[in-house]
C-alpha positions as CSV (number, residue, x, y, z in Angstrom):
1,M,46.8,-11.2,11.9
2,K,44.2,-12.4,9.3
3,R,40.5,-11.9,10.9
4,N,38.2,-15.1,10.3
5,R,34.8,-14.0,8.2
6,P,32.1,-16.0,8.4
7,R,31.6,-18.5,6.1
8,L,28.9,-21.2,4.6
9,S,28.5,-23.8,2.3
10,R,25.7,-24.2,-0.2
11,R,24.0,-26.7,1.2
12,T,24.2,-24.5,4.5
13,F,22.8,-22.1,2.8
14,W,19.5,-23.6,1.9
15,V,19.1,-25.0,5.2
16,L,18.8,-21.4,6.6
17,C,16.6,-20.5,3.9
18,A,14.2,-23.0,4.1
19,L,14.1,-22.3,7.9
20,L,13.3,-18.7,7.6
21,V,10.8,-19.0,5.0
22,C,9.0,-21.1,7.6
23,L,9.6,-19.1,10.1
24,R,8.1,-16.3,8.3
25,L,5.1,-18.3,6.9
26,T,4.7,-19.0,10.4
27,L,4.4,-15.8,11.9
28,T,1.5,-15.4,9.3
29,G,-0.3,-18.1,10.2
30,F,-1.1,-16.5,13.8
31,Q,-2.4,-13.3,11.3
32,Q,-6.1,-12.6,10.4
33,A,-7.6,-11.5,7.1
34,Y,-10.2,-9.2,6.8
35,I,-12.7,-8.0,4.4
36,W,-15.0,-4.6,4.5
37,V,-18.3,-6.7,3.3
38,G,-20.7,-3.8,2.5
39,G,-18.0,-1.5,3.7
40,A,-15.7,-1.4,0.7
41,P,-17.9,-2.1,-2.3
42,L,-15.6,0.0,-4.1
43,D,-12.3,-2.3,-3.1
44,D,-11.9,-5.8,-0.9
45,E,-15.6,-6.7,-1.9
46,L,-15.5,-5.1,-5.7
47,M,-12.5,-7.7,-6.3
48,F,-14.2,-10.4,-3.6
49,R,-17.1,-10.5,-5.5
50,A,-15.2,-11.0,-9.0
51,A,-13.2,-13.7,-8.1
52,N,-16.4,-16.0,-7.1
53,S,-17.5,-15.0,-10.6
54,I,-14.0,-16.2,-12.0
55,T,-14.5,-19.1,-10.3
56,A,-18.0,-19.6,-11.1
57,G,-16.3,-19.6,-14.8
58,Q,-18.5,-16.2,-15.9
59,W,-15.6,-13.9,-16.1
60,L,-15.9,-10.6,-13.4
61,G,-19.6,-11.4,-13.4
62,A,-22.4,-9.2,-14.7
63,Y,-21.0,-6.2,-16.7
64,D,-22.0,-2.8,-14.4
65,Y,-20.8,0.7,-13.8
66,L,-18.2,-1.4,-10.8
67,T,-17.1,-4.5,-13.2
68,L,-13.8,-2.6,-15.1
69,S,-13.7,0.2,-12.9
70,K,-9.9,-0.9,-11.6
71,A,-7.2,-3.5,-13.0
72,M,-8.9,-7.3,-11.9
73,F,-5.8,-8.9,-11.4
74,F,-6.4,-9.5,-7.9
75,P,-9.5,-11.7,-8.4
76,V,-7.5,-13.6,-10.7
77,W,-4.7,-14.7,-7.9
78,L,-7.8,-14.9,-5.3
79,A,-9.8,-17.4,-8.0
80,L,-6.2,-19.5,-8.3
81,L,-5.8,-19.8,-4.3
82,H,-9.2,-21.2,-4.3
83,A,-9.0,-23.7,-6.7
84,L,-5.0,-24.8,-5.5
85,H,-7.1,-25.1,-2.0
86,L,-3.9,-21.9,-0.5
87,P,-4.8,-19.5,2.4
88,Y,-4.9,-16.4,1.4
89,L,-2.6,-15.0,3.8
90,I,-0.1,-18.0,3.4
91,S,0.4,-17.6,-0.1
92,G,0.6,-14.0,-0.1
93,A,4.1,-14.4,2.7
94,A,5.0,-17.0,0.3
95,L,4.9,-14.8,-3.2
96,W,6.9,-12.0,-1.2
97,C,9.3,-14.6,0.4
98,G,10.4,-15.2,-3.0
99,A,10.9,-12.0,-4.1
100,A,12.9,-11.1,-1.0
101,L,14.8,-14.2,-2.6
102,T,14.6,-13.5,-5.5
103,A,16.1,-9.4,-4.9
104,A,18.9,-11.0,-2.2
105,F,20.3,-13.1,-5.5
106,A,19.8,-10.3,-8.0
107,F,21.8,-8.4,-6.2
108,S,25.1,-10.8,-5.6
109,P,27.2,-10.4,-8.0
110,M,28.0,-7.2,-5.9
111,W,29.7,-9.6,-3.6
112,R,30.0,-12.8,-4.4
113,K,32.9,-12.3,-6.9
114,K,35.8,-12.5,-4.3
115,D,34.7,-14.9,-1.6
116,P,31.7,-17.0,-3.1
117,E,31.5,-18.5,0.6
118,Q,31.3,-15.0,2.7
119,G,29.2,-14.1,-0.8
120,R,26.5,-16.3,0.8
121,V,26.6,-15.3,4.0
122,L,25.4,-11.4,2.5
123,T,22.5,-13.3,0.6
124,L,21.0,-14.8,3.1
125,A,21.4,-11.6,5.3
126,L,20.3,-9.6,2.9
127,F,17.0,-12.4,2.1
128,A,16.4,-12.5,5.9
129,V,15.9,-8.4,6.1
130,L,13.6,-8.7,3.1
131,A,11.8,-11.3,3.9
132,F,11.3,-9.4,7.6
133,L,10.5,-6.2,6.6
134,P,8.1,-5.2,8.5
135,S,5.9,-3.5,5.6
136,S,5.3,-7.0,4.4
137,W,3.0,-7.8,7.3
138,A,1.6,-4.7,8.1
139,S,-2.1,-4.4,9.0
140,Y,-2.4,-3.2,4.8
141,T,-1.9,-6.6,3.7
142,L,-4.3,-8.2,5.8
143,R,-7.1,-6.8,3.9
144,V,-8.8,-9.2,0.8
145,Y,-7.9,-6.7,-1.6
146,R,-4.4,-6.2,-3.8
147,D,-2.1,-4.6,-1.8
148,N,-2.2,-7.8,-0.3
149,I,0.7,-8.6,-3.5
150,F,1.5,-5.5,-4.8
151,P,4.4,-4.8,-3.1
152,A,5.8,-8.1,-4.0
153,L,5.0,-8.0,-7.6
154,C,6.9,-4.7,-7.7
155,L,9.8,-6.5,-6.4
156,Y,10.2,-9.0,-8.7
157,F,10.3,-6.7,-11.2
158,F,13.0,-4.5,-9.3
159,A,14.7,-7.5,-8.9
160,G,15.1,-9.0,-12.2
161,M,15.8,-5.2,-13.6
162,A,18.7,-5.0,-11.8
163,G,19.8,-8.9,-11.6
164,M,20.1,-8.2,-15.0
165,A,21.9,-5.1,-15.3
166,L,24.3,-6.3,-12.7
167,R,25.0,-9.3,-14.7
168,A,25.3,-7.2,-17.9
169,V,27.9,-5.2,-17.2
170,Q,30.0,-7.6,-16.1
171,E,33.0,-9.3,-18.2
172,K,32.4,-13.0,-18.3
173,P,29.0,-12.9,-20.3
174,A,25.5,-14.0,-17.8
175,P,22.7,-15.3,-18.9
176,L,20.2,-12.2,-18.7
177,W,17.2,-13.8,-19.8
178,P,15.9,-15.5,-16.4
179,W,16.4,-12.1,-14.5
180,L,14.5,-10.5,-17.2
181,A,11.6,-13.3,-17.3
182,A,11.8,-12.2,-13.7
183,A,11.1,-9.0,-14.5
184,G,8.5,-9.1,-17.0
185,A,6.5,-11.4,-14.6
186,G,6.4,-9.0,-12.1
187,L,5.8,-5.8,-14.5
188,A,3.1,-7.8,-15.8
189,C,1.4,-8.9,-13.2
190,G,2.1,-5.7,-11.4
191,Y,0.4,-3.5,-14.6
192,L,-2.7,-5.6,-14.7
193,D,-2.6,-5.5,-10.5
194,R,-3.2,-1.8,-10.3
195,E,-4.8,0.9,-13.5
196,D,-2.0,3.2,-12.2
197,A,1.1,1.0,-11.7
198,G,2.4,1.9,-15.1
199,L,3.5,5.6,-13.9
200,F,6.2,4.2,-12.0
201,L,6.9,1.0,-13.5
202,L,7.2,1.8,-17.1
203,P,9.8,4.9,-16.3
204,F,11.9,2.8,-14.5
205,A,11.6,-0.4,-17.0
206,A,12.6,2.3,-19.8
207,A,15.3,3.7,-18.0
208,A,16.9,0.5,-17.3
209,T,16.4,-1.1,-20.5
210,G,18.2,2.2,-22.3
211,I,21.0,2.0,-20.1
212,V,22.1,-1.5,-20.2
213,A,21.0,-1.9,-23.9
214,V,23.8,0.9,-24.6
215,V,26.4,-1.7,-22.5
216,L,25.5,-4.3,-24.7
217,A,25.5,-2.6,-27.9
218,G,29.5,-1.4,-26.9
219,K,30.1,-5.7,-26.0
220,H,28.7,-6.5,-28.9
221,R,26.3,-8.8,-27.4
222,W,23.2,-9.0,-30.0
223,R,21.7,-12.1,-28.3
224,A,21.2,-10.3,-25.1
225,L,20.2,-7.3,-26.3
226,A,17.3,-8.9,-28.1
227,A,16.8,-10.3,-24.7
228,Q,15.3,-6.8,-23.3
229,L,12.3,-7.3,-25.4
230,I,11.3,-9.5,-23.1
231,P,9.8,-7.9,-20.0
232,Y,7.7,-5.6,-22.9
233,L,6.4,-9.4,-24.7
234,M,5.2,-10.7,-21.2
235,L,3.7,-7.1,-20.6
236,G,1.6,-7.0,-24.0
237,A,0.6,-10.9,-24.1
238,G,-0.5,-9.9,-20.4
239,V,-2.8,-6.8,-21.5
240,L,-4.0,-8.4,-24.5
241,T,-5.4,-11.2,-22.7
242,F,-7.3,-9.4,-19.8
243,C,-8.1,-6.7,-23.2
244,T,-9.5,-10.4,-25.6
245,L,-11.4,-11.3,-22.2
246,N,-13.1,-8.3,-21.9
247,Y,-14.2,-8.0,-25.4
248,T,-15.5,-11.4,-25.0
249,H,-18.0,-10.8,-22.1
250,Y,-18.5,-7.1,-22.1
251,G,-17.7,-6.3,-26.1
252,V,-15.0,-3.9,-24.3
253,F,-12.0,-4.3,-25.4
254,A,-9.9,-2.3,-22.6
255,L,-8.3,-2.7,-19.3
256,S,-10.4,-0.8,-17.1
257,D,-12.7,2.4,-17.3
258,F,-10.4,4.0,-15.6
259,S,-7.8,5.0,-17.9
260,E,-9.5,4.1,-21.8
261,G,-12.9,3.7,-23.1
262,S,-15.9,6.3,-23.1
263,F,-15.6,7.0,-19.6
264,A,-12.4,7.7,-19.3
265,A,-12.6,10.2,-22.2
266,A,-15.7,11.6,-20.6
267,M,-13.7,12.2,-17.8
268,G,-11.2,13.7,-19.9
269,A,-13.6,16.4,-21.5
270,M,-14.9,17.3,-18.0
271,M,-11.5,18.1,-16.8
272,R,-10.9,20.6,-19.8
273,V,-13.5,22.7,-18.8
274,D,-12.1,26.0,-18.1
275,T,-12.9,27.2,-14.4
276,D,-12.3,29.9,-12.3
277,S,-11.5,28.1,-8.7
278,D,-7.8,28.0,-7.3
279,K,-8.8,25.5,-4.7
280,P,-6.7,22.5,-4.6
281,Y,-6.6,18.8,-5.5
282,L,-10.2,19.7,-7.5
283,S,-10.6,18.2,-11.5
284,V,-14.5,19.8,-12.2
285,P,-14.9,22.2,-9.7
286,A,-18.6,23.3,-9.1
287,D,-18.6,26.1,-12.1
288,A,-17.3,23.6,-14.2
289,R,-20.0,20.9,-14.0
290,A,-22.5,24.2,-14.2
291,K,-21.1,24.6,-17.7
292,I,-20.9,20.7,-18.8
293,Y,-24.7,20.9,-17.3
294,A,-25.8,23.6,-19.4
295,A,-24.0,22.4,-22.3
296,V,-24.9,19.0,-22.6
297,P,-28.1,17.8,-22.0
298,E,-27.5,14.4,-21.4
299,L,-25.5,15.1,-18.4
300,E,-27.8,17.5,-16.7
301,P,-30.0,14.9,-14.9
302,L,-26.9,14.3,-13.1
303,A,-26.9,17.7,-11.1
304,Y,-29.2,16.4,-8.8
305,W,-27.5,13.2,-8.0
306,L,-23.7,15.3,-7.5
307,E,-25.3,18.5,-6.4
308,E,-27.9,17.7,-4.1
309,D,-28.3,14.0,-3.1
310,D,-27.2,13.6,0.4
311,Q,-26.1,10.3,0.2
312,L,-23.1,11.0,-2.3
313,Q,-22.2,14.4,-0.5
314,N,-21.7,12.0,2.7
315,D,-19.8,10.0,0.6
316,F,-17.7,11.4,-1.8
317,R,-18.0,15.0,-1.1
318,D,-14.6,16.7,1.1
319,P,-16.5,19.0,3.8
320,G,-13.4,20.8,3.9
321,L,-13.6,22.3,0.4
322,D,-16.8,22.0,0.0
323,D,-16.2,19.8,-3.2
324,Y,-15.2,16.8,-5.0
325,R,-11.3,15.4,-4.8
326,A,-9.7,14.3,-8.1
327,G,-10.5,10.6,-7.2
328,S,-13.5,11.4,-5.1
329,F,-15.7,12.9,-8.3
330,Y,-14.4,9.4,-10.4
331,W,-16.2,7.5,-7.9
332,A,-19.3,9.7,-7.3
């Protein structure tokens, strides 16, 4: 006896998708955003202040030691929401729902070939699971900080690359550029949202592109092969735009001081100084700093602040190691 499987028309599918999105946004509407005013000058407050400057037409504000300390896409997002009069948490949830729906469709070739209606059931189920993923509305997403949108940007990227790859191996050629554009948007915005994003986004992108390029070359699909450049061109355009704006306003052609420029070069030089310390997590231990103070007169004034100032000791020094951990030393 043949079992009846759940079936779903196209119209019903989209109605249910809309209802799920409305439910997800409604649940988010009961949550409250928070910002650590005066308590997070390196995080929430930094981004919020930069967004105010963008809204006032002053790019990221006056240039000081914090202005380019991080990647600054999130202030652009905040300024955009302000210009469009959109609520912060609802907009973040909507961005996540869009990424979840993109991911659900990205994997749909795995199950819709035999029965399109049953395939829509599985696509809807995957969308529902992703849309209501607990991590997408966890407490860290309520901060007025880049963690609110970064998971969604990563999901757009991974979904775009997966959707492209699954269609590239199909016997019947399918357009790949929409998925590559989605991947490019996620890659560019994610890269500009966090200064460390490239460490795990770019290796995945390179692996996916390389594998798919071999498949496409074997099938002589040269146009689709050329389209593999789309995510990287979008990333390049985004980086060039930010670097140009930073150069126009501050004379610094860089995304952030964290990864490039004079401060990054100085950090690299200090971390290359020989040390006798074997304590973990220390990038520039105390004995290396002593050598630096003695060898570089310009840095000698830092000795008081890094070694004696009570506020810096309290804020950044690890009491267990009695020294600065890598990230803490960077900020100190």
